[in-house]
NUKE-83186 format. One record per residue (C-alpha): residue in three letters; x, y, z; residue number from 1. Coordinates in steps of 0.05 Angstrom, whole numbers. Layout:
<sites>
+-----+--------+--------+--------+-----+
:   r :      x :      y :      z :   k :
+-----+--------+--------+--------+-----+
: ala :      X :      Y :      Z : NUM :
...
+-----+--------+--------+--------+-----+
</sites>
This chain:
<sites>
+-----+--------+--------+--------+-----+
:   r :      x :      y :      z :   k :
+-----+--------+--------+--------+-----+
: met :      0 :      0 :      0 :   1 :
: gln :     56 :     47 :     19 :   2 :
: his :     91 :     30 :    -45 :   3 :
: ala :     28 :     46 :    -85 :   4 :
: val :     20 :    113 :    -51 :   5 :
: lys :     92 :    131 :    -67 :   6 :
: ala :     82 :    110 :   -138 :   7 :
: leu :     20 :    153 :   -142 :   8 :
: thr :     57 :    211 :   -113 :   9 :
: ala :    110 :    204 :   -165 :  10 :
: ala :     57 :    195 :   -218 :  11 :
: leu :     22 :    259 :   -203 :  12 :
: ala :     85 :    296 :   -218 :  13 :
: leu :     87 :    268 :   -286 :  14 :
: ala :     13 :    281 :   -290 :  15 :
: leu :     22 :    353 :   -277 :  16 :
: leu :     78 :    350 :   -326 :  17 :
: val :     33 :    317 :   -374 :  18 :
: ser :      9 :    373 :   -418 :  19 :
: ala :     57 :    415 :   -458 :  20 :
: cys :     93 :    461 :   -411 :  21 :
: gly :     94 :    532 :   -435 :  22 :
: gly :     54 :    512 :   -496 :  23 :
: asp :     -7 :    539 :   -530 :  24 :
: pro :    -56 :    561 :   -475 :  25 :
: glu :   -115 :    542 :   -518 :  26 :
: arg :   -147 :    477 :   -498 :  27 :
: pro :   -168 :    427 :   -552 :  28 :
: arg :   -237 :    398 :   -564 :  29 :
: thr :   -273 :    379 :   -501 :  30 :
: ser :   -326 :    327 :   -490 :  31 :
: ala :   -364 :    293 :   -433 :  32 :
: gly :   -376 :    358 :   -396 :  33 :
: gly :   -366 :    415 :   -443 :  34 :
: gly :   -311 :    465 :   -456 :  35 :
: his :   -287 :    532 :   -430 :  36 :
: ser :   -333 :    592 :   -438 :  37 :
: ala :   -304 :    647 :   -480 :  38 :
: ala :   -334 :    697 :   -431 :  39 :
: ala :   -295 :    667 :   -374 :  40 :
: thr :   -229 :    697 :   -392 :  41 :
: gly :   -225 :    750 :   -338 :  42 :
: gly :   -188 :    815 :   -347 :  43 :
: thr :   -221 :    881 :   -366 :  44 :
: pro :   -293 :    872 :   -388 :  45 :
: thr :   -309 :    884 :   -461 :  46 :
: pro :   -334 :    955 :   -472 :  47 :
: gly :   -409 :    954 :   -466 :  48 :
: gly :   -407 :    882 :   -441 :  49 :
: pro :   -426 :    857 :   -372 :  50 :
: glu :   -377 :    862 :   -315 :  51 :
: pro :   -355 :    798 :   -282 :  52 :
: thr :   -387 :    778 :   -216 :  53 :
: ser :   -342 :    717 :   -208 :  54 :
: cys :   -278 :    693 :   -241 :  55 :
: pro :   -261 :    627 :   -275 :  56 :
: asn :   -205 :    580 :   -255 :  57 :
: gly :   -201 :    608 :   -185 :  58 :
: gly :   -184 :    678 :   -209 :  59 :
: gln :   -191 :    735 :   -160 :  60 :
: leu :   -248 :    784 :   -169 :  61 :
: ile :   -226 :    856 :   -167 :  62 :
: lys :   -287 :    895 :   -144 :  63 :
: ala :   -313 :    957 :   -180 :  64 :
: val :   -299 :   1025 :   -151 :  65 :
: glu :   -357 :   1074 :   -151 :  66 :
: ile :   -341 :   1148 :   -156 :  67 :
: pro :   -403 :   1188 :   -136 :  68 :
: ala :   -432 :   1246 :   -174 :  69 :
: val :   -420 :   1317 :   -150 :  70 :
: his :   -473 :   1372 :   -155 :  71 :
: ala :   -472 :   1446 :   -138 :  72 :
: asp :   -533 :   1491 :   -148 :  73 :
: pro :   -528 :   1553 :   -191 :  74 :
: val :   -522 :   1619 :   -154 :  75 :
: his :   -570 :   1675 :   -175 :  76 :
: ile :   -547 :   1748 :   -166 :  77 :
: pro :   -610 :   1792 :   -169 :  78 :
: glu :   -611 :   1857 :   -208 :  79 :
: ala :   -599 :   1922 :   -170 :  80 :
: lys :   -617 :   1995 :   -182 :  81 :
: val :   -559 :   2043 :   -173 :  82 :
: gly :   -562 :   2117 :   -193 :  83 :
: gly :   -621 :   2105 :   -237 :  84 :
: gln :   -584 :   2050 :   -274 :  85 :
: thr :   -598 :   1976 :   -272 :  86 :
: val :   -544 :   1926 :   -254 :  87 :
: pro :   -572 :   1865 :   -290 :  88 :
: ala :   -584 :   1799 :   -255 :  89 :
: val :   -532 :   1745 :   -265 :  90 :
: thr :   -534 :   1671 :   -254 :  91 :
: val :   -468 :   1636 :   -240 :  92 :
: pro :   -478 :   1566 :   -269 :  93 :
: gly :   -483 :   1505 :   -224 :  94 :
: val :   -438 :   1445 :   -230 :  95 :
: asp :   -459 :   1373 :   -246 :  96 :
: ile :   -402 :   1323 :   -250 :  97 :
: pro :   -430 :   1255 :   -268 :  98 :
: ala :   -414 :   1193 :   -228 :  99 :
: gln :   -355 :   1152 :   -253 : 100 :
: arg :   -340 :   1078 :   -246 : 101 :
: val :   -278 :   1036 :   -249 : 102 :
: pro :   -307 :    969 :   -272 : 103 :
: ala :   -297 :    902 :   -237 : 104 :
: gln :   -243 :    858 :   -266 : 105 :
: cys :   -216 :    787 :   -259 : 106 :
: val :   -145 :    765 :   -245 : 107 :
: asp :   -135 :    717 :   -303 : 108 :
: ile :   -110 :    649 :   -281 : 109 :
: arg :    -94 :    609 :   -344 : 110 :
: pro :   -110 :    534 :   -340 : 111 :
: ala :    -42 :    499 :   -336 : 112 :
: pro :    -24 :    429 :   -357 : 113 :
: gly :      1 :    379 :   -306 : 114 :
: gly :     70 :    393 :   -280 : 115 :
: cys :     61 :    468 :   -291 : 116 :
: leu :     40 :    528 :   -249 : 117 :
: ser :    -12 :    573 :   -281 : 118 :
: ala :      6 :    638 :   -315 : 119 :
: val :    -25 :    698 :   -279 : 120 :
: thr :    -47 :    764 :   -308 : 121 :
: ile :    -71 :    823 :   -266 : 122 :
: pro :   -104 :    869 :   -317 : 123 :
: ala :    -88 :    942 :   -327 : 124 :
: thr :   -135 :    993 :   -295 : 125 :
: ser :   -148 :   1067 :   -298 : 126 :
: ile :   -184 :   1122 :   -260 : 127 :
: pro :   -211 :   1174 :   -309 : 128 :
: glu :   -197 :   1248 :   -302 : 129 :
: val :   -246 :   1296 :   -270 : 130 :
: arg :   -256 :   1370 :   -285 : 131 :
: val :   -290 :   1422 :   -242 : 132 :
: pro :   -306 :   1482 :   -287 : 133 :
: gly :   -283 :   1551 :   -267 : 134 :
: ala :   -331 :   1605 :   -242 : 135 :
: lys :   -336 :   1681 :   -243 : 136 :
: ile :   -374 :   1734 :   -204 : 137 :
: pro :   -377 :   1794 :   -251 : 138 :
: gly :   -351 :   1862 :   -230 : 139 :
: val :   -394 :   1925 :   -223 : 140 :
: asn :   -374 :   1997 :   -237 : 141 :
: val :   -435 :   2043 :   -240 : 142 :
: ala :   -457 :   2108 :   -205 : 143 :
: gly :   -403 :   2107 :   -153 : 144 :
: val :   -410 :   2033 :   -137 : 145 :
: lys :   -349 :   1993 :   -155 : 146 :
: ala :   -333 :   1919 :   -144 : 147 :
: glu :   -279 :   1880 :   -179 : 148 :
: pro :   -296 :   1814 :   -213 : 149 :
: val :   -277 :   1751 :   -175 : 150 :
: arg :   -255 :   1688 :   -212 : 151 :
: thr :   -231 :   1617 :   -198 : 152 :
: pro :   -201 :   1574 :   -253 : 153 :
: glu :   -221 :   1505 :   -276 : 154 :
: val :   -192 :   1449 :   -233 : 155 :
: val :   -170 :   1384 :   -264 : 156 :
: ser :   -150 :   1319 :   -229 : 157 :
: ala :   -114 :   1281 :   -284 : 158 :
: ala :   -129 :   1208 :   -303 : 159 :
: val :    -82 :   1156 :   -273 : 160 :
: his :    -65 :   1087 :   -301 : 161 :
: gln :    -34 :   1023 :   -276 : 162 :
: glu :     -5 :    974 :   -327 : 163 :
: gln :    -22 :    900 :   -327 : 164 :
: val :     22 :    853 :   -288 : 165 :
: his :     38 :    784 :   -318 : 166 :
: val :     75 :    724 :   -290 : 167 :
: asp :     90 :    668 :   -340 : 168 :
: glu :     71 :    595 :   -332 : 169 :
: val :    126 :    556 :   -299 : 170 :
: cys :    136 :    481 :   -312 : 171 :
: gln :    178 :    426 :   -282 : 172 :
: ser :    228 :    390 :   -326 : 173 :
: lys :    204 :    329 :   -364 : 174 :
: pro :    232 :    264 :   -338 : 175 :
: lys :    265 :    220 :   -391 : 176 :
: gln :    261 :    155 :   -352 : 177 :
: glu :    229 :    122 :   -292 : 178 :
: gly :    265 :    136 :   -227 : 179 :
: glu :    292 :    203 :   -251 : 180 :
: tyr :    291 :    260 :   -200 : 181 :
: val :    250 :    320 :   -222 : 182 :
: ser :    266 :    384 :   -184 : 183 :
: ser :    214 :    432 :   -155 : 184 :
: ala :    186 :    491 :   -194 : 185 :
: tyr :    170 :    561 :   -167 : 186 :
: arg :    126 :    616 :   -195 : 187 :
: ser :    136 :    685 :   -165 : 188 :
: ser :     80 :    727 :   -137 : 189 :
: ala :     43 :    778 :   -180 : 190 :
: tyr :     29 :    847 :   -151 : 191 :
: arg :     -6 :    908 :   -179 : 192 :
: ser :      4 :    968 :   -134 : 193 :
: ser :    -52 :   1013 :   -112 : 194 :
: leu :    -76 :   1070 :   -156 : 195 :
: tyr :    -94 :   1140 :   -130 : 196 :
: arg :   -127 :   1201 :   -162 : 197 :
: ser :   -122 :   1263 :   -120 : 198 :
: ser :   -183 :   1306 :   -102 : 199 :
: ala :   -206 :   1363 :   -146 : 200 :
: tyr :   -222 :   1424 :   -103 : 201 :
: arg :   -249 :   1490 :   -129 : 202 :
: ser :   -246 :   1543 :    -75 : 203 :
: ser :   -305 :   1587 :    -55 : 204 :
: leu :   -317 :   1656 :    -85 : 205 :
: tyr :   -337 :   1719 :    -49 : 206 :
: arg :   -354 :   1789 :    -73 : 207 :
: ala :   -369 :   1838 :    -17 : 208 :
: ser :   -428 :   1886 :    -20 : 209 :
: ala :   -412 :   1957 :    -43 : 210 :
: cys :   -450 :   2023 :    -35 : 211 :
: asn :   -445 :   2094 :    -61 : 212 :
: asp :   -453 :   2158 :    -21 : 213 :
: lys :   -528 :   2154 :    -32 : 214 :
: his :   -530 :   2088 :      3 : 215 :
: glu :   -548 :   2051 :    -60 : 216 :
: cys :   -517 :   1983 :    -55 : 217 :
: ile :   -504 :   1918 :    -91 : 218 :
: pro :   -509 :   1855 :    -48 : 219 :
: glu :   -453 :   1810 :    -27 : 220 :
: val :   -446 :   1745 :    -67 : 221 :
: arg :   -421 :   1677 :    -42 : 222 :
: ile :   -407 :   1616 :    -85 : 223 :
: pro :   -391 :   1554 :    -44 : 224 :
: ser :   -330 :   1512 :    -55 : 225 :
: ile :   -334 :   1446 :    -93 : 226 :
: asn :   -296 :   1384 :    -74 : 227 :
: val :   -290 :   1320 :   -115 : 228 :
: pro :   -260 :   1270 :    -65 : 229 :
: pro :   -198 :   1229 :    -80 : 230 :
: val :   -205 :   1159 :   -108 : 231 :
: lys :   -163 :   1098 :    -90 : 232 :
: ile :   -161 :   1029 :   -122 : 233 :
: pro :   -131 :    979 :    -72 : 234 :
: pro :    -70 :    937 :    -91 : 235 :
: val :    -80 :    867 :   -120 : 236 :
: ser :    -35 :    809 :   -101 : 237 :
: val :    -31 :    737 :   -124 : 238 :
: pro :     16 :    695 :    -80 : 239 :
: ser :     74 :    654 :   -105 : 240 :
: ala :     65 :    580 :   -117 : 241 :
: ala :    110 :    519 :   -120 : 242 :
: leu :    110 :    446 :   -143 : 243 :
: lys :    149 :    397 :   -101 : 244 :
: ser :    204 :    354 :   -128 : 245 :
: tyr :    190 :    281 :   -142 : 246 :
: thr :    218 :    217 :   -171 : 247 :
: ala :    186 :    196 :   -237 : 248 :
: gly :    146 :    132 :   -239 : 249 :
: lys :     85 :    101 :   -273 : 250 :
: ser :     37 :    138 :   -227 : 251 :
: gln :     47 :    204 :   -193 : 252 :
: val :      9 :    251 :   -148 : 253 :
: leu :     28 :    324 :   -151 : 254 :
: lys :      5 :    383 :   -109 : 255 :
: gly :     18 :    456 :   -121 : 256 :
: asp :    -14 :    522 :   -142 : 257 :
: gly :    -76 :    500 :   -104 : 258 :
: arg :    -86 :    439 :   -149 : 259 :
: ile :    -77 :    364 :   -142 : 260 :
: ala :    -63 :    320 :   -202 : 261 :
: tyr :    -58 :    246 :   -213 : 262 :
: asn :    -16 :    223 :   -272 : 263 :
: ile :    -24 :    150 :   -293 : 264 :
: glu :     12 :    118 :   -351 : 265 :
: ala :    -39 :     92 :   -400 : 266 :
: asp :     -8 :     23 :   -401 : 267 :
: val :    -30 :     16 :   -329 : 268 :
: leu :   -102 :     31 :   -350 : 269 :
: phe :   -111 :      5 :   -421 : 270 :
: asp :    -84 :    -45 :   -470 : 271 :
: phe :    -44 :    -14 :   -527 : 272 :
: gly :    -90 :     23 :   -576 : 273 :
: lys :   -152 :      8 :   -534 : 274 :
: ala :   -199 :     50 :   -491 : 275 :
: asp :   -228 :     -5 :   -448 : 276 :
: ile :   -204 :     -1 :   -375 : 277 :
: lys :   -165 :    -63 :   -355 : 278 :
: pro :   -190 :   -100 :   -293 : 279 :
: ala :   -121 :    -92 :   -262 : 280 :
: ala :   -129 :    -15 :   -265 : 281 :
: val :   -189 :    -15 :   -219 : 282 :
: ala :   -148 :    -13 :   -155 : 283 :
: glu :   -107 :     46 :   -181 : 284 :
: leu :   -170 :     85 :   -201 : 285 :
: ala :   -203 :     69 :   -134 : 286 :
: lys :   -143 :    101 :    -98 : 287 :
: val :   -150 :    163 :   -142 : 288 :
: ala :   -225 :    168 :   -128 : 289 :
: ala :   -213 :    160 :    -53 : 290 :
: ser :   -160 :    214 :    -55 : 291 :
: ile :   -205 :    261 :    -93 : 292 :
: glu :   -259 :    251 :    -40 : 293 :
: arg :   -209 :    269 :     15 : 294 :
: glu :   -171 :    325 :    -19 : 295 :
: val :   -219 :    360 :    -67 : 296 :
: pro :   -280 :    403 :    -49 : 297 :
: ala :   -345 :    369 :    -66 : 298 :
: thr :   -363 :    423 :   -117 : 299 :
: ala :   -296 :    427 :   -153 : 300 :
: thr :   -291 :    406 :   -226 : 301 :
: val :   -249 :    344 :   -239 : 302 :
: gln :   -212 :    348 :   -305 : 303 :
: val :   -192 :    284 :   -341 : 304 :
: asp :   -141 :    292 :   -397 : 305 :
: gly :   -122 :    236 :   -445 : 306 :
: his :    -55 :    233 :   -483 : 307 :
: thr :    -24 :    186 :   -533 : 308 :
: asp :     45 :    175 :   -563 : 309 :
: ala :     61 :    196 :   -635 : 310 :
: lys :     57 :    127 :   -666 : 311 :
: gly :      3 :    122 :   -719 : 312 :
: asp :    -44 :    173 :   -750 : 313 :
: pro :    -54 :    239 :   -711 : 314 :
: ala :   -130 :    238 :   -721 : 315 :
: thr :   -134 :    167 :   -695 : 316 :
: asn :    -91 :    186 :   -635 : 317 :
: gln :   -136 :    246 :   -621 : 318 :
: ala :   -198 :    203 :   -622 : 319 :
: leu :   -165 :    150 :   -578 : 320 :
: ser :   -144 :    202 :   -526 : 321 :
: glu :   -216 :    228 :   -523 : 322 :
: gln :   -244 :    158 :   -517 : 323 :
: arg :   -196 :    142 :   -460 : 324 :
: ala :   -212 :    206 :   -423 : 325 :
: arg :   -287 :    191 :   -429 : 326 :
: ala :   -275 :    120 :   -405 : 327 :
: ile :   -242 :    146 :   -341 : 328 :
: val :   -298 :    197 :   -332 : 329 :
: glu :   -349 :    140 :   -339 : 330 :
: trp :   -312 :     98 :   -287 : 331 :
: leu :   -306 :    155 :   -237 : 332 :
: ala :   -380 :    171 :   -246 : 333 :
: thr :   -407 :    100 :   -241 : 334 :
: arg :   -357 :     67 :   -194 : 335 :
: gly :   -315 :    122 :   -164 : 336 :
: gly :   -372 :    160 :   -130 : 337 :
: ile :   -359 :    226 :   -165 : 338 :
: ser :   -418 :    265 :   -191 : 339 :
: arg :   -419 :    264 :   -267 : 340 :
: asp :   -434 :    338 :   -273 : 341 :
: arg :   -367 :    352 :   -239 : 342 :
: leu :   -327 :    312 :   -291 : 343 :
: lys :   -298 :    340 :   -354 : 344 :
: ala :   -260 :    300 :   -407 : 345 :
: thr :   -209 :    327 :   -457 : 346 :
: gly :   -167 :    292 :   -509 : 347 :
: tyr :    -99 :    319 :   -529 : 348 :
: gly :    -78 :    263 :   -575 : 349 :
: glu :     -3 :    265 :   -588 : 350 :
: thr :      3 :    341 :   -582 : 351 :
: lys :     31 :    346 :   -512 : 352 :
: pro :     88 :    296 :   -502 : 353 :
: val :    128 :    293 :   -438 : 354 :
: ala :    184 :    251 :   -469 : 355 :
: ala :    215 :    240 :   -537 : 356 :
: asn :    180 :    189 :   -580 : 357 :
: thr :    245 :    174 :   -617 : 358 :
: lys :    318 :    169 :   -597 : 359 :
: pro :    369 :    222 :   -619 : 360 :
: gly :    386 :    180 :   -680 : 361 :
: gly :    313 :    177 :   -702 : 362 :
: ser :    299 :    105 :   -681 : 363 :
: asp :    237 :     88 :   -641 : 364 :
: asp :    240 :    100 :   -565 : 365 :
: pro :    189 :     53 :   -533 : 366 :
: gly :    204 :     80 :   -463 : 367 :
: gly :    191 :    152 :   -484 : 368 :
: arg :    127 :    133 :   -520 : 369 :
: ala :    102 :     96 :   -458 : 370 :
: lys :    109 :    160 :   -417 : 371 :
: asn :     70 :    199 :   -469 : 372 :
: arg :     12 :    150 :   -465 : 373 :
: arg :    -21 :    174 :   -402 : 374 :
: val :    -83 :    200 :   -368 : 375 :
: val :    -81 :    260 :   -321 : 376 :
: ile :   -137 :    272 :   -270 : 377 :
: ser :   -133 :    340 :   -237 : 378 :
: ala :   -175 :    387 :   -193 : 379 :
: lys :   -172 :    450 :   -151 : 380 :
: gln :   -161 :    437 :    -77 : 381 :
: his :   -192 :    502 :    -55 : 382 :
+-----+--------+--------+--------+-----+
</sites>
């Protein structure tokens, strides 16, 4: 039993290694559970499109920031009679600055193949500028009454921007033979610092009353100050992650980046070129199912990926990889106690080898091909 667990632990490493490290992030055709939603890519929402309320692949939701509207009433200066002349009424316009919004975003966690730590992208963000228009109280110079005009200029708080932060996918090395030591892998943290737009403050205006020697007066005028408060977007941080070292074997269990993966060489599960699970594989699959029950949340999706070697026709290999992934899904659903709606099957065919299919001279490498024939079962642990 202890030996089997060790083998599984080693296997997971290869399992996580399984898919092409650093390769094309696009996933191939998916069956038995559906594929990835195009809308579930995170990042900045499409202009005019809905903002995210949750994020795929365990990505962090960056909440929207609401910037309230600012309103100031117009100020009416009534007309006045001075020395038989009329000082006309004036209205100093009010101010209406509409509300602004920094939309919600997702930290994009790219699905990573086995043996790899996901790429992370924290999207760029901006706080738009805000302008408070200037104001003026006109001057008066009539019949011995004189008052200078009073002005305050437009106030602008400039837009600020924070660039996106990206950390690449990191993969462990690919073992060439059973018993080989595979070193640990480390992905650094990703951090987007906070963003701050200063307040926009227009000071108050005051024109004093003024009278002539006949005690004819114009009234004092006050225009209140206007303040648009500062805006702050908090920092965003994604912690570092690591995959532990392991010794390569026919079955491995790998943990890291919040995921657990089980890598099982296909020869343990299937006869060559077949998709029927061998009776001898039941014990291995039962251990995986029991581990998933212990280690994986009951609502987490369980991904099953099938892979083949490069011998034969690519289309045939693609179909075989899909059939094998579906066969494992069927077993886990009917005999492993895992709800079918949590299971997702994907076939990669021969596109993501973990070892060379041929030797340096070009001759066939049966050992390398055996490592490429595999099934990887993986899930988020939190």
